[in-house]
C-alpha positions as CSV (number, residue, x, y, z in Angstrom):
1,M,11.8,38.9,-41.5
2,K,8.4,40.5,-42.1
3,E,8.3,42.5,-45.4
4,P,7.3,46.2,-45.1
5,F,4.0,47.3,-46.4
6,N,4.1,48.2,-50.1
7,I,7.7,47.2,-50.4
8,G,7.2,46.0,-54.0
9,Y,6.4,49.6,-55.1
10,A,9.0,51.3,-52.8
11,D,12.0,49.2,-53.5
12,A,13.0,48.9,-57.2
13,S,15.0,45.7,-56.7
14,V,12.0,44.0,-55.0
15,Y,9.7,45.2,-57.7
16,Q,11.9,43.8,-60.5
17,D,12.3,40.5,-58.7
18,M,8.5,39.9,-58.1
19,L,7.1,41.4,-61.3
20,P,6.3,38.6,-63.8
21,P,6.5,39.3,-67.6
22,H,3.0,39.9,-69.1
23,Y,2.4,38.6,-72.6
24,Y,-0.4,39.5,-75.0
25,C,-0.8,37.7,-78.3
26,G,2.9,36.8,-78.1
27,R,4.1,40.2,-77.2
28,E,5.3,41.5,-73.9
29,D,3.7,44.7,-72.5
30,I,6.7,46.8,-73.3
31,D,6.6,45.5,-76.9
32,L,2.9,46.6,-77.2
33,I,4.0,50.1,-76.5
34,S,7.0,50.0,-78.8
35,D,4.8,48.6,-81.6
36,H,2.2,51.3,-81.0
37,L,4.7,54.1,-81.1
38,R,6.1,52.8,-84.4
39,R,2.6,52.9,-85.8
40,I,2.2,56.5,-84.7
41,Y,5.7,57.9,-85.4
42,G,7.7,55.4,-87.3
43,E,11.1,54.3,-86.1
44,S,12.6,56.4,-83.3
45,H,15.5,57.8,-85.4
46,Q,12.8,59.3,-87.7
47,H,11.0,61.1,-84.9
48,S,13.1,61.8,-81.8
49,R,12.2,65.4,-81.0
50,L,9.2,64.8,-78.6
51,R,8.6,66.2,-75.2
52,V,7.9,63.0,-73.3
53,L,6.3,62.5,-69.8
54,D,6.0,59.1,-68.1
55,L,3.6,59.3,-65.1
56,G,4.1,56.6,-62.4
57,C,7.3,55.6,-64.2
58,G,8.6,53.3,-61.5
59,P,12.2,52.2,-62.2
60,G,11.7,53.2,-65.9
61,R,10.9,49.7,-67.2
62,V,8.4,50.9,-69.8
63,T,10.1,54.3,-70.2
64,T,12.7,52.4,-72.3
65,A,10.1,52.3,-75.1
66,L,9.4,56.1,-74.8
67,A,12.9,57.3,-74.4
68,P,14.2,56.8,-78.0
69,Y,11.5,59.3,-79.2
70,A,12.3,61.9,-76.5
71,H,14.1,65.3,-77.0
72,T,13.2,65.9,-73.4
73,L,12.2,63.1,-71.0
74,T,10.4,63.5,-67.6
75,G,9.6,60.7,-65.3
76,T,7.4,61.0,-62.1
77,D,6.8,58.6,-59.3
78,K,5.8,59.0,-55.6
79,S,8.4,56.5,-54.5
80,S,11.9,57.8,-53.8
81,G,13.3,54.4,-54.4
82,M,11.8,54.1,-57.8
83,I,12.9,57.6,-58.8
84,A,16.4,56.9,-57.7
85,H,16.5,53.9,-60.0
86,F,14.9,55.9,-62.8
87,R,17.6,58.6,-62.4
88,D,20.3,56.0,-62.7
89,R,18.7,54.6,-65.9
90,F,18.0,58.0,-67.5
91,P,20.6,60.4,-66.1
92,A,19.7,63.1,-68.6
93,A,16.0,63.0,-67.8
94,E,14.0,65.2,-65.4
95,A,13.0,63.0,-62.4
96,V,10.2,64.2,-60.1
97,C,9.4,62.4,-56.9
98,A,5.7,63.2,-56.2
99,D,2.3,61.6,-56.6
100,T,0.5,61.9,-59.9
101,E,-2.3,64.2,-58.7
102,T,0.3,66.7,-57.3
103,V,2.4,66.5,-60.5
104,L,-0.5,67.2,-62.8
105,A,-1.7,70.1,-60.8
106,H,1.8,71.6,-60.7
107,F,2.4,71.2,-64.4
108,A,-1.1,72.3,-65.5
109,G,-0.9,75.6,-67.4
110,N,2.9,75.6,-67.4
111,R,3.9,72.6,-69.4
112,H,2.9,70.7,-72.6
113,F,4.0,67.3,-73.8
114,D,3.9,65.6,-77.1
115,L,3.7,62.1,-75.7
116,I,2.4,61.2,-72.2
117,G,2.7,57.6,-71.0
118,S,1.0,55.9,-68.0
119,F,1.5,52.1,-67.8
120,W,-0.4,50.1,-65.2
121,S,-0.3,53.0,-62.8
122,M,-3.1,55.4,-63.4
123,S,-5.7,53.4,-61.4
124,Y,-3.9,54.2,-58.2
125,P,-4.0,58.1,-58.1
126,L,-7.7,57.9,-59.2
127,L,-8.5,55.5,-56.4
128,E,-6.6,57.6,-53.9
129,C,-9.0,60.4,-54.5
130,Y,-11.5,58.2,-52.6
131,E,-9.4,56.3,-50.1
132,T,-5.9,55.9,-48.7
133,T,-4.4,52.5,-47.8
134,T,-1.7,52.2,-45.2
135,A,-0.3,49.3,-43.2
136,D,-2.8,50.3,-40.5
137,G,-5.9,50.3,-42.6
138,V,-8.0,51.9,-45.3
139,I,-9.1,55.5,-44.7
140,V,-12.2,56.4,-46.8
141,T,-13.0,60.0,-47.6
142,N,-16.8,59.5,-47.2
143,D,-17.4,62.4,-49.5
144,L,-18.1,61.1,-53.0
145,D,-18.8,64.6,-54.4
146,S,-15.5,65.9,-53.2
147,S,-13.6,62.8,-54.3
148,T,-15.2,62.9,-57.8
149,A,-14.3,66.6,-58.1
150,R,-10.6,65.7,-57.4
151,V,-10.8,63.0,-60.1
152,H,-12.3,65.5,-62.6
153,A,-9.5,68.0,-61.8
154,L,-6.8,65.3,-62.1
155,L,-8.0,64.1,-65.5
156,T,-8.7,67.6,-66.8
157,H,-5.1,68.6,-65.9
158,L,-3.9,65.4,-67.7
159,I,-5.7,66.2,-70.9
160,D,-4.6,69.8,-70.7
161,L,-1.0,68.8,-70.7
162,L,-1.2,67.3,-74.2
163,A,0.3,69.5,-76.8
164,T,-1.6,69.9,-80.1
165,D,-1.3,66.6,-82.0
166,G,0.1,65.0,-78.8
167,H,-0.7,61.4,-77.7
168,L,-1.7,60.0,-74.3
169,V,-0.8,56.3,-74.3
170,M,-1.8,54.0,-71.5
171,L,-1.8,50.4,-70.3
172,F,-4.7,49.8,-67.9
173,F,-5.6,46.5,-66.3
174,D,-8.8,44.8,-67.2
175,A,-10.8,44.3,-64.0
176,A,-12.9,41.5,-65.5
177,T,-10.1,38.9,-65.6
178,A,-10.0,36.0,-63.2
179,E,-6.8,37.4,-61.7
180,Q,-8.3,40.8,-61.0
181,R,-11.6,39.3,-59.7
182,L,-9.6,37.3,-57.1
183,V,-7.7,40.5,-56.1
184,T,-10.9,42.4,-55.8
185,R,-12.5,39.6,-53.5
186,L,-9.4,39.7,-51.3
187,W,-9.2,43.5,-50.9
188,E,-12.9,43.7,-50.3
189,R,-12.4,41.7,-47.1
190,I,-10.9,45.0,-45.9
191,Q,-13.0,47.6,-47.6
192,P,-15.4,47.7,-50.6
193,F,-14.2,49.6,-53.6
194,P,-16.0,52.8,-54.4
195,G,-18.5,53.3,-57.2
196,T,-18.9,50.3,-59.5
197,G,-16.1,48.4,-57.8
198,R,-12.7,47.3,-59.2
199,D,-13.5,48.8,-62.6
200,F,-14.5,52.2,-61.2
201,T,-11.2,53.9,-62.0
202,W,-11.3,52.6,-65.6
203,Q,-14.8,53.9,-66.0
204,L,-13.8,57.3,-64.6
205,L,-10.9,57.6,-67.0
206,L,-12.8,56.3,-70.0
207,G,-15.7,58.7,-69.3
208,A,-13.4,61.7,-69.0
209,L,-11.7,60.9,-72.3
210,Q,-15.0,60.3,-74.1
211,D,-16.2,63.6,-72.8
212,A,-13.0,65.3,-74.2
213,E,-13.6,63.6,-77.6
214,A,-17.2,64.8,-77.6
215,A,-16.0,68.3,-76.9
216,G,-13.8,68.1,-80.0
217,R,-10.5,67.9,-78.2
218,G,-9.2,64.7,-79.7
219,H,-9.7,61.1,-80.8
220,L,-9.9,58.2,-78.4
221,T,-9.1,54.6,-79.3
222,T,-9.0,51.6,-76.9
223,H,-8.1,48.0,-77.6
224,R,-8.5,45.2,-75.1
225,L,-6.1,42.3,-75.3
226,P,-6.2,39.0,-73.4
227,G,-3.0,37.5,-72.1
228,V,-1.0,35.9,-69.3
229,A,1.4,36.9,-66.5
230,L,4.1,34.2,-66.6
231,T,5.9,33.0,-63.4
232,P,8.5,30.2,-63.2
233,S,6.8,28.5,-60.2
234,V,3.8,28.4,-57.9
235,E,5.9,30.1,-55.2
236,A,6.8,33.0,-57.5
237,A,3.1,33.4,-58.5
238,V,2.0,33.5,-54.9
239,D,4.7,36.2,-54.2
240,W,3.3,38.2,-57.1
241,F,-0.1,38.2,-55.5
242,R,1.3,38.9,-51.9
243,I,3.7,41.6,-52.9
244,G,2.4,43.0,-56.2
245,H,-1.4,42.8,-55.7
246,L,-1.8,42.8,-51.9
247,N,1.1,45.2,-51.2
248,T,2.2,42.9,-48.3
249,Y,-0.8,44.4,-46.4
250,P,-0.6,42.5,-43.0
251,D,-4.3,41.7,-42.5
252,L,-4.3,39.9,-45.9
253,V,-0.9,38.3,-46.3
254,E,-0.9,37.0,-42.8
255,D,-4.3,35.5,-43.1
256,P,-4.0,31.7,-43.8
257,D,-7.3,31.7,-45.6
258,V,-6.2,34.4,-48.0
259,I,-2.9,32.5,-48.8
260,A,-4.8,29.3,-49.3
261,E,-7.2,31.0,-51.8
262,I,-4.3,32.5,-53.7
263,T,-2.4,29.2,-53.7
264,G,-5.4,27.3,-54.9
265,F,-6.0,29.8,-57.7
266,V,-2.3,29.7,-58.7
267,Q,-2.2,25.9,-58.7
268,A,-5.3,25.8,-61.0
269,H,-3.3,27.8,-63.6
270,A,-0.1,25.9,-63.3
271,H,1.3,24.4,-66.5
272,R,2.5,20.8,-66.6
273,D,6.1,22.1,-66.7
274,G,5.8,23.9,-63.4
275,R,5.3,27.4,-64.8
276,V,2.2,29.4,-63.9
277,L,0.1,31.2,-66.6
278,I,-2.0,33.7,-64.7
279,P,-4.9,34.9,-66.9
280,S,-4.4,38.6,-67.5
281,G,-6.0,41.4,-69.6
282,V,-5.0,44.9,-70.6
283,H,-6.6,47.9,-72.2
284,L,-4.3,49.7,-74.6
285,L,-5.5,53.3,-74.8
286,D,-4.6,56.2,-77.0
287,F,-6.0,59.7,-76.8
288,H,-4.8,61.8,-79.8
289,A,-5.2,65.6,-79.2
290,H,-6.1,66.1,-82.8
291,T,-9.2,68.2,-83.6
292,D,-9.5,67.7,-87.4
293,R,-12.3,65.2,-87.9
294,T,-11.7,65.1,-91.7
295,T,-8.8,62.7,-91.0
296,H,-11.4,60.0,-90.5
297,L,-12.5,60.3,-94.1
298,P,-11.0,58.5,-97.1
299,S,-8.4,60.6,-98.8
300,E,-10.6,61.5,-101.8
301,L,-13.2,63.1,-99.4
302,Q,-10.7,65.0,-97.2
């Protein structure tokens, strides 16, 4: 039976089956977030009174690292299937089924959060300001000024949601890896990416946060880590590309040349034991809404 378009991000069970674990310097992506939160706050039992928001939460996979620190927990995702799974996992949380742009506009001016997370998901609402992809094709806005204004509003709302001393913590894919370069080549058979290409959404996000830092609104840190996505077999790796990266988009996943290119790439990264180590890379980003620049000084100069 043919898989529906975007089934991997609409059905939580399909998502969990096809998503390979991602490892960076010996740590899984969830562990990176847990480690980072411990560096900021200490152990969760020492600091569990935060207002926490997870944007694009999916079934709540990475939310598990945030939840121990939460006095109140909000998860948002535009997929009703994902939100249903999130509700089951965190029954006491506020669960909002809406796209990120809509959520941020609705919360702006009304809510503040001490900790905002967005893990692997922020690229999509930024890209959707420029184009919409459905099973029938890619619809481009053809108005870069209007699209960029939407991005500016989205990111402004995001920064505005941070409470004083709050943290925005993100995992954002590295477009320069061999994996993402292949994904870019395949999608650009359908439609070129806007702006600078596959890294355009990262550059938009980075630019907005750098501007916020320059305006004295907080401190930005980024750390890029190399790693791998690990699948148990070539077949599982191909499914990760078909479902996870290409969203079961018919014109791509039904093209024998596309599948051949994916299979060749996957086989080139197969380990001798049959597992596949797909080269990956992630940006770990933290924007701290802290305006006292003296904290950068050694203690004797503060």
